[in-house]
MISE-51687 format. One record per atom (N, C-alpha, C): x, y, z; residue in three letters. Coordinates in steps of 0.02 Angstrom, whole numbers, padded with zeros to 5 digits, always signed. Layout:
MISE-51687
XYZALA/...
//
This chain:
MISE-51687
-01729+00410+00910MET/-01674+00392+00865MET/-01618+00443+00873MET/-01562+00421+00896THR/-01506+00466+00909THR/-01456+00464+00852THR/-01413+00515+00851LEU/-01362+00518+00799LEU/-01314+00459+00805LEU/-01298+00438+00866ASN/-01252+00382+00876ASN/-01278+00319+00841ASN/-01341+00304+00850LYS/-01369+00243+00820LYS/-01374+00248+00744LYS/-01388+00308+00720ILE/-01392+00318+00647ILE/-01323+00307+00616ILE/-01272+00337+00647VAL/-01204+00331+00621VAL/-01182+00258+00624VAL/-01197+00224+00678GLU/-01178+00153+00685GLU/-01211+00111+00631GLU/-01275+00124+00617ALA/-01311+00086+00566ALA/-01282+00098+00497ALA/-01263+00160+00482LEU/-01235+00176+00417LEU/-01168+00141+00406LEU/-01125+00144+00456ILE/-01059+00112+00451ILE/-01066+00037+00444ILE/-01112+00008+00482PHE/-01122-00065+00481PHE/-01149-00088+00413PHE/-01196-00050+00385ALA/-01230-00071+00323ALA/-01189-00058+00261ALA/-01142-00011+00264SER/-01105+00008+00204SER/-01052-00045+00188SER/-01047-00063+00124GLN/-00996-00110+00103GLN/-00927-00076+00099GLN/-00926-00011+00086ASP/-00864+00026+00081ASP/-00857+00074+00140ASP/-00797+00093+00158PRO/-00788+00141+00212PRO/-00824+00207+00198PRO/-00848+00239+00249LEU/-00883+00302+00243LEU/-00845+00357+00279LEU/-00837+00414+00246THR/-00805+00471+00278THR/-00855+00508+00322THR/-00829+00547+00368SER/-00873+00586+00412SER/-00915+00635+00372SER/-00886+00662+00319LYS/-00923+00709+00277LYS/-00982+00675+00243LYS/-00971+00614+00217ALA/-01024+00577+00184ALA/-01080+00559+00233ALA/-01061+00539+00293ILE/-01111+00520+00344ILE/-01153+00581+00363ILE/-01120+00638+00374ALA/-01156+00698+00393ALA/-01204+00720+00338ALA/-01184+00713+00276LYS/-01226+00732+00220LYS/-01289+00689+00216LYS/-01280+00624+00227ILE/-01338+00578+00226ILE/-01386+00595+00282ILE/-01359+00607+00342VAL/-01402+00622+00399VAL/-01441+00686+00387VAL/-01410+00738+00362ARG/-01445+00801+00349ARG/-01499+00793+00297ARG/-01484+00756+00243ARG/-01533+00748+00190ARG/-01594+00710+00213ARG/-01585+00656+00249ILE/-01641+00616+00273ILE/-01679+00653+00328ILE/-01641+00686+00371ALA/-01674+00722+00426ALA/-01719+00778+00400ALA/-01698+00812+00348ALA/-01739+00866+00319ALA/-01801+00837+00286ALA/-01795+00779+00255ARG/-01852+00749+00221ARG/-01902+00719+00270ARG/-01878+00692+00325GLU/-01921+00659+00374GLU/-01943+00706+00430GLU/-01927+00770+00422ASP/-01945+00820+00473ASP/-01919+00799+00542ASP/-01856+00779+00543ALA/-01824+00758+00605ALA/-01805+00819+00647ALA/-01783+00809+00709PRO/-01762+00865+00751PRO/-01708+00907+00717PRO/-01707+00971+00734GLU/-01658+01017+00704GLU/-01586+00996+00718GLU/-01577+00962+00774GLN/-01509+00940+00791GLN/-01481+00893+00737GLN/-01525+00850+00711LEU/-01503+00804+00658LEU/-01498+00841+00591LEU/-01541+00889+00579GLN/-01539+00926+00516GLN/-01476+00968+00509GLN/-01446+00986+00564GLY/-01384+01026+00562GLY/-01322+00985+00578GLY/-01324+00920+00565THR/-01267+00877+00581THR/-01205+00897+00541THR/-01148+00902+00575LYS/-01085+00919+00542LYS/-01034+00863+00553LYS/-00977+00870+00520MET/-00925+00819+00524MET/-00902+00808+00596MET/-00894+00862+00634LYS/-00871+00855+00703LYS/-00922+00818+00746LYS/-00986+00825+00728ASP/-01038+00789+00765ASP/-01032+00713+00752ASP/-01017+00696+00689VAL/-01009+00626+00672VAL/-00948+00596+00708VAL/-00893+00634+00709ASP/-00833+00610+00743ASP/-00846+00599+00817ASP/-00883+00645+00848ALA/-00899+00638+00919ALA/-00944+00577+00931ALA/-00991+00566+00885ALA/-01036+00508+00891ALA/-00997+00443+00886ALA/-00949+00439+00840ILE/-00909+00378+00833ILE/-00866+00366+00895ILE/-00841+00420+00924LEU/-00802+00413+00986LEU/-00845+00383+01041LEU/-00906+00405+01047GLU/-00951+00378+01098GLU/-00970+00305+01082GLU/-00977+00289+01018ILE/-00992+00220+00999ILE/-00936+00174+01020ILE/-00873+00194+01008ASN/-00816+00152+01027ASN/-00810+00146+01103ASN/-00826+00199+01139GLU/-00825+00195+01212GLU/-00877+00146+01237GLU/-00936+00146+01205GLU/-00988+00099+01224GLU/-00967+00027+01208GLU/-00935+00018+01150TYR/-00909-00049+01132TYR/-00860-00073+01185TYR/-00817-00028+01207GLU/-00766-00046+01256GLU/-00798-00066+01323GLU/-00848-00029+01344ARG/-00881-00045+01408ARG/-00917-00112+01405ARG/-00947-00126+01348ASN/-00987-00187+01342ASN/-00945-00247+01320ASN/-00880-00238+01309GLY/-00839-00293+01286GLY/-00856-00317+01216GLY/-00877-00271+01173SER/-00897-00289+01106SER/-00836-00312+01065SER/-00846-00360+01019PRO/-00791-00381+00976PRO/-00778-00333+00919PRO/-00817-00279+00914PHE/-00810-00232+00858PHE/-00779-00167+00881PHE/-00751-00131+00833VAL/-00725-00065+00844VAL/-00729-00026+00779VAL/-00748+00037+00783ALA/-00751+00080+00724ALA/-00685+00116+00717ALA/-00652+00106+00660GLU/-00587+00136+00648GLU/-00587+00173+00582GLU/-00549+00226+00580GLU/-00544+00267+00519GLU/-00481+00250+00481GLU/-00489+00239+00416ARG/-00433+00227+00371ARG/-00430+00285+00321ARG/-00388+00277+00271SER/-00379+00331+00223SER/-00443+00345+00183SER/-00487+00295+00177THR/-00548+00303+00137THR/-00611+00314+00180THR/-00604+00312+00246GLY/-00662+00324+00288GLY/-00668+00277+00347GLY/-00726+00278+00379TRP/-00740+00237+00439TRP/-00768+00170+00419TRP/-00749+00119+00459LYS/-00774+00052+00447LYS/-00771+00013+00513LYS/-00817-00036+00519LEU/-00817-00079+00578LEU/-00769-00137+00568LEU/-00728-00150+00619TYR/-00680-00205+00616TYR/-00688-00248+00678TYR/-00670-00313+00670THR/-00667-00356+00729THR/-00601-00344+00765THR/-00601-00350+00830ARG/-00540-00340+00868ARG/-00490-00396+00854ARG/-00426-00379+00864ALA/-00372-00425+00846ALA/-00377-00492+00883ALA/-00401-00491+00945GLU/-00403-00553+00984GLU/-00453-00604+00957GLU/-00499-00582+00913TYR/-00548-00628+00883TYR/-00525-00652+00814TYR/-00467-00630+00793GLY/-00444-00646+00726GLY/-00435-00720+00714GLY/-00411-00757+00764VAL/-00399-00828+00756VAL/-00463-00866+00742VAL/-00520-00842+00768TYR/-00584-00874+00755TYR/-00612-00852+00687TYR/-00606-00789+00672VAL/-00633-00763+00609VAL/-00596-00794+00550VAL/-00531-00808+00559ARG/-00491-00836+00505ARG/-00516-00904+00483ARG/-00550-00940+00528GLU/-00576-01006+00510GLU/-00634-01002+00461GLU/-00662-00943+00452LEU/-00715-00935+00402LEU/-00688-00937+00331LEU/-00622-00928+00324TYR/-00591-00927+00258TYR/-00531-00975+00258TYR/-00545-01040+00262PRO/-00490-01088+00266PRO/-00446-01091+00204PRO/-00475-01071+00146GLY/-00436-01072+00084GLY/-00386-01016+00078GLY/-00393-00965+00119GLN/-00348-00908+00115GLN/-00294-00915+00169GLN/-00234-00927+00147LYS/-00178-00934+00193LYS/-00141-00868+00200LYS/-00120-00854+00260ALA/-00083-00793+00272ALA/-00015-00796+00238ALA/+00001-00744+00201SER/+00065-00741+00165SER/+00107-00686+00196SER/+00172-00700+00202ARG/+00218-00653+00232ARG/+00267-00627+00180ARG/+00288-00565+00191LEU/+00338-00535+00147LEU/+00407-00553+00172LEU/+00453-00562+00125SER/+00522-00577+00143SER/+00556-00515+00172SER/+00611-00523+00208PRO/+00647-00465+00235PRO/+00667-00415+00180PRO/+00692-00436+00122PRO/+00707-00387+00069PRO/+00646-00348+00046PRO/+00588-00382+00043ALA/+00527-00349+00023ALA/+00505-00298+00075ALA/+00511-00316+00138LEU/+00493-00269+00192LEU/+00539-00209+00192LEU/+00603-00221+00180GLU/+00651-00165+00179GLU/+00635-00117+00121GLU/+00620-00146+00063THR/+00602-00105+00005THR/+00537-00067+00017THR/+00489-00100+00047LEU/+00425-00068+00062LEU/+00434-00010+00111LEU/+00479-00019+00160ALA/+00492+00035+00208ALA/+00523+00096+00174ALA/+00569+00084+00127ILE/+00600+00139+00091ILE/+00548+00178+00051ILE/+00504+00142+00018ILE/+00451+00174-00021ILE/+00404+00213+00025ILE/+00386+00183+00081ALA/+00337+00215+00126ALA/+00364+00281+00154ALA/+00428+00283+00171TYR/+00455+00342+00203TYR/+00481+00394+00153TYR/+00496+00373+00091ARG/+00525+00420+00043ARG/+00484+00426-00021ARG/+00421+00408-00020GLN/+00380+00411-00080GLN/+00363+00484-00099GLN/+00353+00496-00164PRO/+00363+00450-00220PRO/+00438+00443-00235PRO/+00458+00384-00258ILE/+00528+00369-00266ILE/+00538+00325-00327ILE/+00595+00333-00360THR/+00610+00293-00420THR/+00643+00227-00400THR/+00643+00180-00446ARG/+00675+00116-00434ARG/+00750+00124-00425ARG/+00780+00169-00464ALA/+00852+00181-00458ALA/+00871+00207-00389ALA/+00829+00250-00361ALA/+00842+00276-00294ALA/+00837+00221-00241ALA/+00790+00176-00250ILE/+00783+00120-00203ILE/+00845+00075-00207ILE/+00868+00061-00268GLU/+00926+00018-00276GLU/+00989+00051-00249GLU/+00992+00118-00251ALA/+01050+00153-00223ALA/+01053+00145-00147ALA/+00995+00141-00115VAL/+00993+00132-00043VAL/+01008+00059-00024VAL/+00978+00012-00059ARG/+00986-00058-00042ARG/+01050-00088-00071ARG/+01075-00060-00125GLY/+01137-00085-00154GLY/+01129-00148-00195GLY/+01068-00168-00210VAL/+01054-00227-00251VAL/+00997-00212-00299VAL/+00989-00256-00349ASN/+00934-00250-00396ASN/+00868-00267-00360ASN/+00816-00227-00374VAL/+00752-00237-00339VAL/+00695-00253-00387VAL/+00711-00276-00446ASP/+00659-00290-00495ASP/+00608-00341-00469ASP/+00633-00398-00445GLY/+00589-00451-00420GLY/+00549-00429-00360GLY/+00581-00394-00314VAL/+00547-00372-00253VAL/+00492-00321-00270VAL/+00508-00275-00316MET/+00459-00224-00335MET/+00398-00257-00368MET/+00410-00307-00410GLN/+00354-00341-00442GLN/+00310-00376-00391GLN/+00340-00404-00339THR/+00301-00436-00286THR/+00258-00385-00249THR/+00285-00327-00233LEU/+00248-00276-00197LEU/+00190-00248-00239LEU/+00203-00241-00304VAL/+00150-00216-00348VAL/+00095-00269-00355VAL/+00115-00332-00363ASP/+00066-00386-00369ASP/+00023-00393-00306ASP/+00053-00382-00248ARG/+00016-00385-00186ARG/-00030-00325-00176ARG/-00022-00274-00216GLY/-00064-00215-00210GLY/-00041-00166-00157GLY/+00019-00177-00129LEU/+00045-00132-00077LEU/+00079-00071-00106LEU/+00102-00075-00168VAL/+00137-00020-00201VAL/+00104-00008-00269VAL/+00100+00055-00289SER/+00071+00072-00353SER/+00114+00126-00387SER/+00104+00134-00452ILE/+00140+00185-00490ILE/+00103+00251-00485ILE/+00138+00304-00467SER/+00106+00369-00458SER/+00120+00418-00514SER/+00166+00402-00559GLY/+00182+00447-00614GLY/+00253+00436-00638GLY/+00281+00489-00667ARG/+00350+00486-00691ARG/+00390+00545-00663ARG/+00453+00532-00649ALA/+00497+00583-00622ALA/+00522+00629-00677ALA/+00535+00691-00659ASP/+00561+00740-00706ASP/+00637+00733-00710ASP/+00658+00675-00736LEU/+00729+00657-00742LEU/+00741+00628-00811LEU/+00804+00625-00832PRO/+00818+00595-00898PRO/+00789+00524-00902PRO/+00753+00511-00956GLY/+00722+00446-00964GLY/+00653+00440-00934GLY/+00633+00491-00895ARG/+00567+00492-00863ARG/+00552+00427-00827ARG/+00592+00408-00776PRO/+00579+00345-00740PRO/+00514+00347-00701PRO/+00486+00288-00688LEU/+00424+00282-00651LEU/+00434+00299-00577LEU/+00383+00328-00547LEU/+00382+00342-00476LEU/+00335+00293-00441LEU/+00356+00270-00382TYR/+00317+00221-00345TYR/+00297+00251-00277TYR/+00238+00231-00254GLU/+00212+00251-00189GLU/+00170+00196-00159GLU/+00157+00201-00095THR/+00114+00151-00062THR/+00041+00162-00082THR/+00002+00109-00081SER/-00068+00112-00102SER/-00114+00116-00041SER/-00178+00122-00056SER/-00228+00122-00002SER/-00230+00055+00033SER/-00214+00001-00003ALA/-00211-00065+00028ALA/-00156-00069+00080ALA/-00101-00033+00068PHE/-00047-00029+00117PHE/-00072+00003+00182PHE/-00108+00059+00176LEU/-00135+00093+00235LEU/-00186+00048+00271LEU/-00227+00013+00232GLU/-00277-00031+00261GLU/-00243-00089+00298GLU/-00191-00117+00269HIS/-00157-00174+00299HIS/-00124-00155+00365HIS/-00093-00097+00367PHE/-00057-00076+00427PHE/-00100-00035+00475PHE/-00162-00023+00457GLY/-00209+00009+00503GLY/-00194+00082+00517GLY/-00175+00121+00465ILE/-00161+00192+00473ILE/-00200+00232+00421ILE/-00211+00296+00437LYS/-00247+00340+00391LYS/-00202+00369+00337LYS/-00138+00378+00353GLY/-00091+00407+00306GLY/-00020+00390+00327GLY/+00027+00404+00282VAL/+00097+00387+00296VAL/+00126+00430+00352VAL/+00093+00486+00367ASP/+00117+00528+00422ASP/+00111+00493+00490ASP/+00070+00441+00493GLU/+00062+00404+00555GLU/+00114+00349+00563GLU/+00159+00341+00515LEU/+00212+00291+00522LEU/+00259+00312+00578LEU/+00290+00265+00613PRO/+00335+00282+00668PRO/+00394+00324+00644PRO/+00406+00379+00681ASN/+00463+00424+00667ASN/+00464+00447+00594ASN/+00406+00462+00568ALA/+00400+00480+00497ALA/+00441+00543+00481ALA/+00435+00594+00521ILE/+00468+00658+00507ILE/+00544+00650+00510ILE/+00568+00616+00562GLU/+00641+00608+00571GLU/+00672+00567+00515GLU/+00639+00511+00497LEU/+00668+00466+00448LEU/+00666+00496+00377LEU/+00621+00542+00365ARG/+00619+00574+00299ARG/+00677+00623+00290ARG/+00706+00645+00344GLN/+00761+00693+00341GLN/+00830+00660+00340GLN/+00833+00595+00347VAL/+00897+00560+00348VAL/+00925+00558+00277VAL/+00987+00581+00265PRO/+01016+00578+00197PRO/+01024+00506+00174PRO/+01007+00494+00111LEU/+01012+00427+00082LEU/+01059+00428+00023LEU/+01091+00372+00007PRO/+01132+00368-00053PRO/+01091+00384-00115PRO/+01121+00420-00161GLN/+01087+00440-00222GLN/+01111+00398-00281GLN/+01067+00384-00330PRO/+01088+00346-00389PRO/+01135+00387-00432PRO/+01177+00352-00469GLU/+01224+00385-00514GLU/+01185+00423-00568GLU/+01210+00482-00583GLU/+01176+00523-00632GLU/+01184+00493-00702GLU/+01129+00490-00738GLN/+01131+00464-00806GLN/+01150+00520-00854GLN/+01188+00502-00905ALA/+01208+00552-00954ALA/+01148+00578-00992ALA/+01141+00643-00994GLU/+01085+00673-01030GLU/+01098+00672-01105GLU/+01047+00659-01142VAL/+01051+00662-01215VAL/+01016+00726-01237VAL/+01055+00773-01263THR/+01027+00837-01283THR/+00987+00829-01347THR/+00948+00881-01363GLU/+00908+00879-01424GLU/+00952+00879-01486GLU/+01013+00911-01481GLU/+01057+00912-01539GLU/+01088+00843-01551GLU/+01101+00806-01496GLN/+01133+00741-01502GLN/+01085+00686-01521GLN/+01021+00694-01502LEU/+00973+00640-01512LEU/+00964+00620-01585LEU/+00954+00668-01632PRO/+00946+00647-01702PRO/+01009+00614-01729PRO/+01068+00637-01708LEU/+01130+00606-01731LEU/+01136+00535-01707LEU/+01116+00524-01644ALA/+01120+00457-01616ALA/+01072+00410-01652ALA/+01014+00437-01671GLU/+00965+00394-01703GLU/+00986+00376-01774GLU/+01022+00422-01809THR/+01041+00408-01878THR/+01110+00377-01883THR/+01144+00366-01827GLY/+01209+00334-01828GLY/+01265+00379-01853GLY/+01259+00446-01843SER/+01310+00492-01867SER/+01351+00521-01810SER/+01368+00479-01761GLU/+01406+00504-01704GLU/+01475+00527-01727GLU/+01505+00493-01777VAL/+01571+00512-01800VAL/+01570+00581-01832VAL/+01519+00595-01873ASP/+01513+00661-01904ASP/+01505+00714-01851ASP/+01467+00699-01798ALA/+01457+00749-01745ALA/+01522+00763-01709ALA/+01562+00710-01697ALA/+01625+00720-01662ALA/+01673+00761-01704ALA/+01675+00748-01770ASN/+01719+00787-01814ASN/+01698+00859-01818ASN/+01632+00871-01817ALA/+01608+00939-01824ALA/+01617+00979-01760ALA/+01611+00945-01702GLU/+01615+00980-01638GLU/+01684+00977-01607GLU/+01725+00925-01626GLY/+01789+00914-01591GLY/+01839+00968-01605GLY/+01856+00984-01669ASP/+01909+01032-01683ASP/+01883+01094-01719ASP/+01816+01102-01722GLY/+01788+01163-01750GLY/+01787+01165-01825GLY/+01809+01112-01859ARG/+01809+01111-01932ARG/+01742+01088-01959ARG/+01719+01117-02010GLU/+01656+01098-02040GLU/+01665+01037-02084GLU/+01613+00998-02090SER/+01617+00939-02132SER/+01622+00958-02205SER/+01664+00921-02242ASP/+01671+00935-02314ASP/+01612+00910-02354ASP/+01574+00867-02323LYS/+01519+00836-02360LYS/+01460+00885-02363LYS/+01434+00898-02422GLN/+01378+00943-02430GLN/+01313+00904-02421GLN/+01261+00938-02399PRO/+01197+00903-02390PRO/+01173+00873-02454PRO/+01158+00809-02452GLY/+01129+00775-02510GLY/+01180+00754-02561GLY/+01244+00767-02549ALA/+01294+00749-02599ALA/+01313+00676-02594ALA/+01324+00645-02651ASP/+01346+00575-02654ASP/+01422+00573-02650ASP/+01452+00538-02601PRO/+01524+00538-02595PRO/+01560+00511-02656PRO/+01527+00468-02696GLU/+01560+00439-02754GLU/+01563+00489-02812GLU/+01515+00536-02814THR/+01511+00583-02870THR/+01531+00653-02848THR/+01558+00661-02788ALA/+01577+00728-02764ALA/+01635+00754-02806ALA/+01633+00819-02822VAL/+01685+00850-02863VAL/+01729+00892-02820VAL/+01795+00883-02826ASP/+01843+00923-02788ASP/+01844+00994-02815ASP/+01845+01045-02768GLU/+01843+01115-02788GLU/+01905+01133-02830GLU/+01963+01102-02814SER/+02024+01117-02852SER/+02017+01095-02924SER/+01982+01038-02935ASP/+01971+01016-03004ASP/+01928+01065-03042ASP/+01877+01093-03007VAL/+01833+01142-03040VAL/+01872+01203-03059VAL/+01916+01228-03014GLU/+01954+01288-03029GLU/+02001+01277-03088GLU/+02036+01219-03088GLU/+02082+01205-03143GLU/+02046+01199-03209GLU/+01986+01171-03208SER/+01947+01163-03269SER/+01926+01231-03295SER/+01908+01277-03250THR/+01886+01343-03270THR/+01943+01383-03301THR/+02002+01378-03273VAL/+02060+01414-03300VAL/+02078+01389-03369VAL/+02075+01324-03379SER/+02094+01295-03443SER/+02046+01315-03498SER/+01983+01330-03480GLN/+01934+01350-03530GLN/+01942+01423-03549GLN/+01962+01466-03500ASP/+01967+01538-03513ASP/+02031+01555-03551ASP/+02088+01524-03536GLU/+02151+01541-03567GLU/+02161+01501-03633GLU/+02180+01535-03689PRO/+02191+01499-03752PRO/+02253+01457-03750PRO/+02252+01402-03785GLU/+02310+01359-03787GLU/+02366+01393-03826GLU/+02429+01386-03806PRO/+02486+01418-03844PRO/+02493+01387-03913PRO/+02506+01430-03961SER/+02512+01407-04030SER/+02577+01369-04041SER/+02573+01321-04083LYS/+02633+01281-04099LYS/+02677+01320-04147LYS/+02741+01315-04140PRO/+02786+01350-04186PRO/+02784+01319-04256PRO/
//
């Protein structure tokens, strides 16, 4: 029993992709329990990678319809592209769906500049992308990765593992001209006006006019906290009242 055959059996039997690390761990654990040769007990990731390379070379020599390929989540057996027309007949109810040119353009922007906000995408394309973005999310090609540290905390979008699986790559670094295209300057979205902490409570209570009067010419508001404008007393009235009480009225002749 060779490492090549063990690795091939594991990849074939697994429903999910297997990483080289996971395969090596399984081989070491079983080899130690079954008192297998020391070569198997010391299996490492590089040994698994070498075994898969030999498996693919054997497939190529024998004209096998299978090939072991690595994706972002691990190794898996795939049928070669030339057999796709026959394999597709096993699933007659599933029709191939294509993305529109606007959707492909939007997907390319996300793939090369992720994570990216919707506003940044619209700045590049020059049109609203709400419908296109919803299509990409529904297809599972794009997912939300978090929020940007910008006013309003807009959502950030990135490609998903399904995107890597569909295009047959392990990561976005394998995209054509990835490094060069990431350095190309792109149009930026218009800056949104920031709402400061001092302005936010005023905006919420509808006191923008009071804020403008207080900040515009440096004069303080005459209105006291909690005072009712209908019952407010003028300071001049108070002073006049005080003087009239202190000074005696002139006597009549």
